[in-house]
N, C-alpha and C positions, 0 to 999 in steps of 0.2 A: 126387430124393435118388442119390446119388455110392455108388458100394460099393470100397473104398479096401481096398486087398490088399499092405501095406509087409512084405517078403520081404529078410535079412540072411541072410549062408550059414553063421553058423548057426542060425537058423528066426524063423516067424512073429512080426514083430511087432506086426500089428493088420490085423483082416480083421474089416470092419464097412459101416453105413454112415455117412458126412459129408455134412456139405452143403457143402463147401469147402476142398483144398489148395491151398498157393502152396509152391511150390517153386525150389532154387536151378538153374536153364538153366543151362547153357552162356555162351547170350547175355545173360543176365540174370534176374531169378525172374521167374519169372511161375503166375499163378492158376488154377484149373483150378477152375469151375462147371459147373454142371446143363448141357447139352447140350453142351458141348466138344469139337469139329471134334477126329475122331482123330489122335494126332500120336504119335511113340516120341524121346525127346531123351534125348542123357546128363544125368547134373547135374555139379555143381560141390560142392566144400565148403561145407558155409551150415549152414543150418537148415529142415527142414520144418515146414511147421504146418498141419492137419488141426481144420477145427471136427468136434467131435460135435453131432448133437441131445442136450439140453437134459443137456449137459455140459462146456460148451466146446469151449478151443482145445488140441492137444495141440501142443508141439512137440519136434523132434527131431534131434538134430548128425549131421550126415554130413557123411564125408571124400567122397564120390563118388556115383553109380551109373547108373541109367536107370529110366527113368517110360515108360509107354506106356499111352495113351487110347483106351480103344473103348466108345461108349455107353454111356454115364453110368460106367462100368464103369474103375477106374484101378487100373493095378497099378507096383509103385514099388521096383525089386530096387537095393539102397544098402550097404552099409559103415558103419557107424553108431559114429562113439566117443563118445558123452554122450549117455541120454536125461534130458532136465530132468524 
């Protein structure tokens, strides 16, 4: 299981366990699963999708930001313009 924290300048948008996360990286969309290699990447305008156990997928439209992955912990710092 992955631990995901999504922060915008206004507030914490999500903090909990997820099965996977897909982000719009600068060089293209990529998915983060358990045991992903450590990474820091900038994010482009697009949709962040994450899967919450027993609840399903959640989509979050962003205008940009950053992602950091370390030891199954994912931190997203994003500018949000729409929550679906």
